[in-house]
mmCIF file as gemmi writes it, N, C-alpha and C atoms, coordinates in Angstrom:
data_model
loop_
_atom_site.group_PDB
_atom_site.id
_atom_site.type_symbol
_atom_site.label_atom_id
_atom_site.label_alt_id
_atom_site.label_comp_id
_atom_site.label_asym_id
_atom_site.label_entity_id
_atom_site.label_seq_id
_atom_site.pdbx_PDB_ins_code
_atom_site.Cartn_x
_atom_site.Cartn_y
_atom_site.Cartn_z
_atom_site.occupancy
_atom_site.B_iso_or_equiv
_atom_site.pdbx_formal_charge
_atom_site.auth_seq_id
_atom_site.auth_asym_id
_atom_site.pdbx_PDB_model_num
ATOM 1 N N . MET Axp A 1 ? 177.488 -26.816 -154.958 1 0 ? 1 A 1
ATOM 2 C CA . MET Axp A 1 ? 177.562 -25.474 -155.51 1 0 ? 1 A 1
ATOM 3 C C . MET Axp A 1 ? 179.028 -25.048 -155.561 1 0 ? 1 A 1
ATOM 4 N N . ARG Axp A 2 ? 179.432 -24.489 -156.654 1 0 ? 2 A 1
ATOM 5 C CA . ARG Axp A 2 ? 180.814 -24.059 -156.821 1 0 ? 2 A 1
ATOM 6 C C . ARG Axp A 2 ? 181.012 -22.688 -156.201 1 0 ? 2 A 1
ATOM 7 N N . ILE Axp A 3 ? 182.163 -22.531 -155.599 1 0 ? 3 A 1
ATOM 8 C CA . ILE Axp A 3 ? 182.489 -21.245 -154.98 1 0 ? 3 A 1
ATOM 9 C C . ILE Axp A 3 ? 183.175 -20.36 -156.023 1 0 ? 3 A 1
ATOM 10 N N . GLN Axp A 4 ? 182.762 -19.136 -156.111 1 0 ? 4 A 1
ATOM 11 C CA . GLN Axp A 4 ? 183.337 -18.22 -157.086 1 0 ? 4 A 1
ATOM 12 C C . GLN Axp A 4 ? 184.664 -17.685 -156.583 1 0 ? 4 A 1
ATOM 13 N N . GLU Axp A 5 ? 185.48 -17.204 -157.508 1 0 ? 5 A 1
ATOM 14 C CA . GLU Axp A 5 ? 186.818 -16.727 -157.152 1 0 ? 5 A 1
ATOM 15 C C . GLU Axp A 5 ? 186.776 -15.574 -156.156 1 0 ? 5 A 1
ATOM 16 N N . LYS Axp A 6 ? 185.863 -14.615 -156.345 1 0 ? 6 A 1
ATOM 17 C CA . LYS Axp A 6 ? 185.756 -13.499 -155.4 1 0 ? 6 A 1
ATOM 18 C C . LYS Axp A 6 ? 185.389 -13.997 -154.012 1 0 ? 6 A 1
ATOM 19 N N . GLN Axp A 7 ? 184.464 -14.951 -153.965 1 0 ? 7 A 1
ATOM 20 C CA . GLN Axp A 7 ? 184.04 -15.497 -152.68 1 0 ? 7 A 1
ATOM 21 C C . GLN Axp A 7 ? 185.203 -16.229 -152.014 1 0 ? 7 A 1
ATOM 22 N N . TRP Axp A 8 ? 185.937 -17.008 -152.788 1 0 ? 8 A 1
ATOM 23 C CA . TRP Axp A 8 ? 187.085 -17.75 -152.258 1 0 ? 8 A 1
ATOM 24 C C . TRP Axp A 8 ? 188.114 -16.791 -151.676 1 0 ? 8 A 1
ATOM 25 N N . ASN Axp A 9 ? 188.412 -15.714 -152.411 1 0 ? 9 A 1
ATOM 26 C CA . ASN Axp A 9 ? 189.383 -14.729 -151.929 1 0 ? 9 A 1
ATOM 27 C C . ASN Axp A 9 ? 188.9 -14.031 -150.668 1 0 ? 9 A 1
ATOM 28 N N . SER Axp A 10 ? 187.623 -13.704 -150.616 1 0 ? 10 A 1
ATOM 29 C CA . SER Axp A 10 ? 187.119 -13.012 -149.43 1 0 ? 10 A 1
ATOM 30 C C . SER Axp A 10 ? 187.124 -13.927 -148.214 1 0 ? 10 A 1
ATOM 31 N N . LEU Axp A 11 ? 186.867 -15.213 -148.415 1 0 ? 11 A 1
ATOM 32 C CA . LEU Axp A 11 ? 186.91 -16.152 -147.294 1 0 ? 11 A 1
ATOM 33 C C . LEU Axp A 11 ? 188.331 -16.34 -146.782 1 0 ? 11 A 1
ATOM 34 N N . ASN Axp A 12 ? 189.286 -16.381 -147.695 1 0 ? 12 A 1
ATOM 35 C CA . ASN Axp A 12 ? 190.671 -16.597 -147.3 1 0 ? 12 A 1
ATOM 36 C C . ASN Axp A 12 ? 191.332 -15.346 -146.736 1 0 ? 12 A 1
ATOM 37 N N . ASN Axp A 13 ? 191.01 -14.192 -147.279 1 0 ? 13 A 1
ATOM 38 C CA . ASN Axp A 13 ? 191.666 -12.954 -146.869 1 0 ? 13 A 1
ATOM 39 C C . ASN Axp A 13 ? 190.939 -12.224 -145.751 1 0 ? 13 A 1
ATOM 40 N N . LYS Axp A 14 ? 189.686 -12.609 -145.467 1 0 ? 14 A 1
ATOM 41 C CA . LYS Axp A 14 ? 188.868 -11.962 -144.442 1 0 ? 14 A 1
ATOM 42 C C . LYS Axp A 14 ? 188.742 -10.454 -144.676 1 0 ? 14 A 1
ATOM 43 N N . GLU Axp A 15 ? 188.659 -10.072 -145.909 1 0 ? 15 A 1
ATOM 44 C CA . GLU Axp A 15 ? 188.437 -8.667 -146.243 1 0 ? 15 A 1
ATOM 45 C C . GLU Axp A 15 ? 187.532 -8.603 -147.464 1 0 ? 15 A 1
ATOM 46 N N . MET Axp A 16 ? 187.017 -7.428 -147.741 1 0 ? 16 A 1
ATOM 47 C CA . MET Axp A 16 ? 186.097 -7.275 -148.86 1 0 ? 16 A 1
ATOM 48 C C . MET Axp A 16 ? 186.692 -6.369 -149.925 1 0 ? 16 A 1
ATOM 49 N N . SER Axp A 17 ? 187.82 -6.765 -150.463 1 0 ? 17 A 1
ATOM 50 C CA . SER Axp A 17 ? 188.429 -5.961 -151.514 1 0 ? 17 A 1
ATOM 51 C C . SER Axp A 17 ? 187.653 -6.168 -152.806 1 0 ? 17 A 1
ATOM 52 N N . GLY Axp A 18 ? 187.485 -5.115 -153.533 1 0 ? 18 A 1
ATOM 53 C CA . GLY Axp A 18 ? 186.801 -5.202 -154.802 1 0 ? 18 A 1
ATOM 54 C C . GLY Axp A 18 ? 185.29 -5.074 -154.723 1 0 ? 18 A 1
ATOM 55 N N . VAL Axp A 19 ? 184.739 -4.846 -153.538 1 0 ? 19 A 1
ATOM 56 C CA . VAL Axp A 19 ? 183.294 -4.693 -153.394 1 0 ? 19 A 1
ATOM 57 C C . VAL Axp A 19 ? 182.933 -3.246 -153.678 1 0 ? 19 A 1
ATOM 58 N N . SER Axp A 20 ? 182.012 -3.058 -154.586 1 0 ? 20 A 1
ATOM 59 C CA . SER Axp A 20 ? 181.536 -1.724 -154.909 1 0 ? 20 A 1
ATOM 60 C C . SER Axp A 20 ? 180.435 -1.344 -153.918 1 0 ? 20 A 1
ATOM 61 N N . PHE Axp A 21 ? 180.735 -0.417 -153.025 1 0 ? 21 A 1
ATOM 62 C CA . PHE Axp A 21 ? 179.759 -0.027 -152.014 1 0 ? 21 A 1
ATOM 63 C C . PHE Axp A 21 ? 178.583 0.718 -152.64 1 0 ? 21 A 1
ATOM 64 N N . HIS Axp A 22 ? 178.817 1.406 -153.75 1 0 ? 22 A 1
ATOM 65 C CA . HIS Axp A 22 ? 177.718 2.071 -154.447 1 0 ? 22 A 1
ATOM 66 C C . HIS Axp A 22 ? 176.749 1.028 -155.003 1 0 ? 22 A 1
ATOM 67 N N . ARG Axp A 23 ? 177.313 -0.036 -155.548 1 0 ? 23 A 1
ATOM 68 C CA . ARG Axp A 23 ? 176.472 -1.12 -156.079 1 0 ? 23 A 1
ATOM 69 C C . ARG Axp A 23 ? 175.698 -1.789 -154.937 1 0 ? 23 A 1
ATOM 70 N N . PHE Axp A 24 ? 176.354 -1.947 -153.783 1 0 ? 24 A 1
ATOM 71 C CA . PHE Axp A 24 ? 175.688 -2.526 -152.614 1 0 ? 24 A 1
ATOM 72 C C . PHE Axp A 24 ? 174.493 -1.684 -152.215 1 0 ? 24 A 1
ATOM 73 N N . MET Axp A 25 ? 174.658 -0.365 -152.203 1 0 ? 25 A 1
ATOM 74 C CA . MET Axp A 25 ? 173.568 0.53 -151.821 1 0 ? 25 A 1
ATOM 75 C C . MET Axp A 25 ? 172.407 0.428 -152.81 1 0 ? 25 A 1
ATOM 76 N N . GLU Axp A 26 ? 172.708 0.275 -154.105 1 0 ? 26 A 1
ATOM 77 C CA . GLU Axp A 26 ? 171.652 0.118 -155.101 1 0 ? 26 A 1
ATOM 78 C C . GLU Axp A 26 ? 170.875 -1.171 -154.88 1 0 ? 26 A 1
ATOM 79 N N . LEU Axp A 27 ? 171.589 -2.25 -154.621 1 0 ? 27 A 1
ATOM 80 C CA . LEU Axp A 27 ? 170.958 -3.556 -154.446 1 0 ? 27 A 1
ATOM 81 C C . LEU Axp A 27 ? 170.201 -3.674 -153.136 1 0 ? 27 A 1
ATOM 82 N N . GLU Axp A 28 ? 170.656 -2.955 -152.119 1 0 ? 28 A 1
ATOM 83 C CA . GLU Axp A 28 ? 170.089 -3.07 -150.788 1 0 ? 28 A 1
ATOM 84 C C . GLU Axp A 28 ? 168.589 -2.773 -150.77 1 0 ? 28 A 1
ATOM 85 N N . GLY Axp A 29 ? 168.159 -1.848 -151.591 1 0 ? 29 A 1
ATOM 86 C CA . GLY Axp A 29 ? 166.76 -1.442 -151.581 1 0 ? 29 A 1
ATOM 87 C C . GLY Axp A 29 ? 165.781 -2.474 -152.101 1 0 ? 29 A 1
ATOM 88 N N . HIS Axp A 30 ? 166.213 -3.313 -153.046 1 0 ? 30 A 1
ATOM 89 C CA . HIS Axp A 30 ? 165.242 -4.203 -153.672 1 0 ? 30 A 1
ATOM 90 C C . HIS Axp A 30 ? 165.654 -5.675 -153.729 1 0 ? 30 A 1
ATOM 91 N N . ALA Axp A 31 ? 166.823 -6.028 -153.214 1 0 ? 31 A 1
ATOM 92 C CA . ALA Axp A 31 ? 167.273 -7.419 -153.273 1 0 ? 31 A 1
ATOM 93 C C . ALA Axp A 31 ? 167.433 -7.993 -151.865 1 0 ? 31 A 1
ATOM 94 N N . ASN Axp A 32 ? 167.264 -9.306 -151.761 1 0 ? 32 A 1
ATOM 95 C CA . ASN Axp A 32 ? 167.46 -9.942 -150.46 1 0 ? 32 A 1
ATOM 96 C C . ASN Axp A 32 ? 168.959 -10.239 -150.249 1 0 ? 32 A 1
ATOM 97 N N . HIS Axp A 33 ? 169.301 -10.735 -149.056 1 0 ? 33 A 1
ATOM 98 C CA . HIS Axp A 33 ? 170.708 -10.971 -148.716 1 0 ? 33 A 1
ATOM 99 C C . HIS Axp A 33 ? 171.393 -11.923 -149.693 1 0 ? 33 A 1
ATOM 100 N N . MET Axp A 34 ? 170.708 -12.989 -150.068 1 0 ? 34 A 1
ATOM 101 C CA . MET Axp A 34 ? 171.302 -13.985 -150.962 1 0 ? 34 A 1
ATOM 102 C C . MET Axp A 34 ? 171.598 -13.395 -152.334 1 0 ? 34 A 1
ATOM 103 N N . GLU Axp A 35 ? 170.685 -12.616 -152.861 1 0 ? 35 A 1
ATOM 104 C CA . GLU Axp A 35 ? 170.894 -11.991 -154.169 1 0 ? 35 A 1
ATOM 105 C C . GLU Axp A 35 ? 172.061 -11.018 -154.138 1 0 ? 35 A 1
ATOM 106 N N . ILE Axp A 36 ? 172.174 -10.244 -153.061 1 0 ? 36 A 1
ATOM 107 C CA . ILE Axp A 36 ? 173.292 -9.297 -152.922 1 0 ? 36 A 1
ATOM 108 C C . ILE Axp A 36 ? 174.608 -10.047 -152.857 1 0 ? 36 A 1
ATOM 109 N N . ALA Axp A 37 ? 174.648 -11.119 -152.072 1 0 ? 37 A 1
ATOM 110 C CA . ALA Axp A 37 ? 175.871 -11.908 -151.932 1 0 ? 37 A 1
ATOM 111 C C . ALA Axp A 37 ? 176.305 -12.493 -153.271 1 0 ? 37 A 1
ATOM 112 N N . GLU Axp A 38 ? 175.365 -13.026 -154.024 1 0 ? 38 A 1
ATOM 113 C CA . GLU Axp A 38 ? 175.696 -13.597 -155.326 1 0 ? 38 A 1
ATOM 114 C C . GLU Axp A 38 ? 176.158 -12.53 -156.306 1 0 ? 38 A 1
ATOM 115 N N . GLU Axp A 39 ? 175.494 -11.392 -156.31 1 0 ? 39 A 1
ATOM 116 C CA . GLU Axp A 39 ? 175.834 -10.311 -157.237 1 0 ? 39 A 1
ATOM 117 C C . GLU Axp A 39 ? 177.237 -9.757 -156.97 1 0 ? 39 A 1
ATOM 118 N N . LEU Axp A 40 ? 177.578 -9.575 -155.689 1 0 ? 40 A 1
ATOM 119 C CA . LEU Axp A 40 ? 178.864 -8.982 -155.336 1 0 ? 40 A 1
ATOM 120 C C . LEU Axp A 40 ? 179.966 -10.009 -155.122 1 0 ? 40 A 1
ATOM 121 N N . GLY Axp A 41 ? 179.602 -11.279 -155.05 1 0 ? 41 A 1
ATOM 122 C CA . GLY Axp A 41 ? 180.593 -12.324 -154.848 1 0 ? 41 A 1
ATOM 123 C C . GLY Axp A 41 ? 181.152 -12.36 -153.44 1 0 ? 41 A 1
ATOM 124 N N . ILE Axp A 42 ? 180.292 -12.082 -152.456 1 0 ? 42 A 1
ATOM 125 C CA . ILE Axp A 42 ? 180.707 -12.114 -151.053 1 0 ? 42 A 1
ATOM 126 C C . ILE Axp A 42 ? 179.789 -13.064 -150.292 1 0 ? 42 A 1
ATOM 127 N N . SER Axp A 43 ? 180.128 -13.352 -149.039 1 0 ? 43 A 1
ATOM 128 C CA . SER Axp A 43 ? 179.321 -14.278 -148.242 1 0 ? 43 A 1
ATOM 129 C C . SER Axp A 43 ? 178.13 -13.555 -147.62 1 0 ? 43 A 1
ATOM 130 N N . LEU Axp A 44 ? 177.188 -14.345 -147.113 1 0 ? 44 A 1
ATOM 131 C CA . LEU Axp A 44 ? 176.009 -13.775 -146.45 1 0 ? 44 A 1
ATOM 132 C C . LEU Axp A 44 ? 176.401 -13.023 -145.185 1 0 ? 44 A 1
ATOM 133 N N . GLY Axp A 45 ? 177.387 -13.515 -144.479 1 0 ? 45 A 1
ATOM 134 C CA . GLY Axp A 45 ? 177.868 -12.835 -143.274 1 0 ? 45 A 1
ATOM 135 C C . GLY Axp A 45 ? 178.422 -11.461 -143.596 1 0 ? 45 A 1
ATOM 136 N N . GLU Axp A 46 ? 179.121 -11.354 -144.709 1 0 ? 46 A 1
ATOM 137 C CA . GLU Axp A 46 ? 179.67 -10.06 -145.117 1 0 ? 46 A 1
ATOM 138 C C . GLU Axp A 46 ? 178.563 -9.097 -145.53 1 0 ? 46 A 1
ATOM 139 N N . VAL Axp A 47 ? 177.5 -9.62 -146.126 1 0 ? 47 A 1
ATOM 140 C CA . VAL Axp A 47 ? 176.354 -8.768 -146.475 1 0 ? 47 A 1
ATOM 141 C C . VAL Axp A 47 ? 175.733 -8.208 -145.205 1 0 ? 47 A 1
ATOM 142 N N . ARG Axp A 48 ? 175.541 -9.071 -144.199 1 0 ? 48 A 1
ATOM 143 C CA . ARG Axp A 48 ? 174.979 -8.615 -142.928 1 0 ? 48 A 1
ATOM 144 C C . ARG Axp A 48 ? 175.88 -7.566 -142.277 1 0 ? 48 A 1
ATOM 145 N N . MET Axp A 49 ? 177.202 -7.779 -142.335 1 0 ? 49 A 1
ATOM 146 C CA . MET Axp A 49 ? 178.138 -6.832 -141.749 1 0 ? 49 A 1
ATOM 147 C C . MET Axp A 49 ? 178.062 -5.477 -142.467 1 0 ? 49 A 1
ATOM 148 N N . LEU Axp A 50 ? 177.964 -5.495 -143.79 1 0 ? 50 A 1
ATOM 149 C CA . LEU Axp A 50 ? 177.833 -4.25 -144.547 1 0 ? 50 A 1
ATOM 150 C C . LEU Axp A 50 ? 176.546 -3.525 -144.193 1 0 ? 50 A 1
ATOM 151 N N . LYS Axp A 51 ? 175.446 -4.266 -144.058 1 0 ? 51 A 1
ATOM 152 C CA . LYS Axp A 51 ? 174.169 -3.644 -143.695 1 0 ? 51 A 1
ATOM 153 C C . LYS Axp A 51 ? 174.257 -2.976 -142.327 1 0 ? 51 A 1
ATOM 154 N N . LYS Axp A 52 ? 174.921 -3.627 -141.361 1 0 ? 52 A 1
ATOM 155 C CA . LYS Axp A 52 ? 175.087 -3.041 -140.038 1 0 ? 52 A 1
ATOM 156 C C . LYS Axp A 52 ? 175.902 -1.75 -140.121 1 0 ? 52 A 1
ATOM 157 N N . LYS Axp A 53 ? 176.971 -1.776 -140.911 1 0 ? 53 A 1
ATOM 158 C CA . LYS Axp A 53 ? 177.826 -0.59 -141.042 1 0 ? 53 A 1
ATOM 159 C C . LYS Axp A 53 ? 177.065 0.555 -141.71 1 0 ? 53 A 1
ATOM 160 N N . VAL Axp A 54 ? 176.263 0.242 -142.699 1 0 ? 54 A 1
ATOM 161 C CA . VAL Axp A 54 ? 175.485 1.271 -143.392 1 0 ? 54 A 1
ATOM 162 C C . VAL Axp A 54 ? 174.455 1.87 -142.45 1 0 ? 54 A 1
ATOM 163 N N . ASN Axp A 55 ? 173.81 1.044 -141.641 1 0 ? 55 A 1
ATOM 164 C CA . ASN Axp A 55 ? 172.789 1.528 -140.716 1 0 ? 55 A 1
ATOM 165 C C . ASN Axp A 55 ? 173.391 2.403 -139.608 1 0 ? 55 A 1
ATOM 166 N N . ARG Axp A 56 ? 174.64 2.198 -139.267 1 0 ? 56 A 1
ATOM 167 C CA . ARG Axp A 56 ? 175.288 2.976 -138.214 1 0 ? 56 A 1
ATOM 168 C C . ARG Axp A 56 ? 175.668 4.38 -138.676 1 0 ? 56 A 1
ATOM 169 N N . THR Axp A 57 ? 175.879 4.527 -139.985 1 0 ? 57 A 1
ATOM 170 C CA . THR Axp A 57 ? 176.32 5.841 -140.483 1 0 ? 57 A 1
ATOM 171 C C . THR Axp A 57 ? 175.179 6.744 -140.794 1 0 ? 57 A 1
């Protein structure tokens, strides 16, 4: 499987620049972790981290 440019940058920079949190909130309701990761171009670990942060607020 080829790694996308956004995913490559997020793995190397250890940050989630360019992630639309509004889009994440829309996807969270009806998509699983893998679908969210593919849509936003981030890793599964970052999806889990975002979900934890959203649940805390």
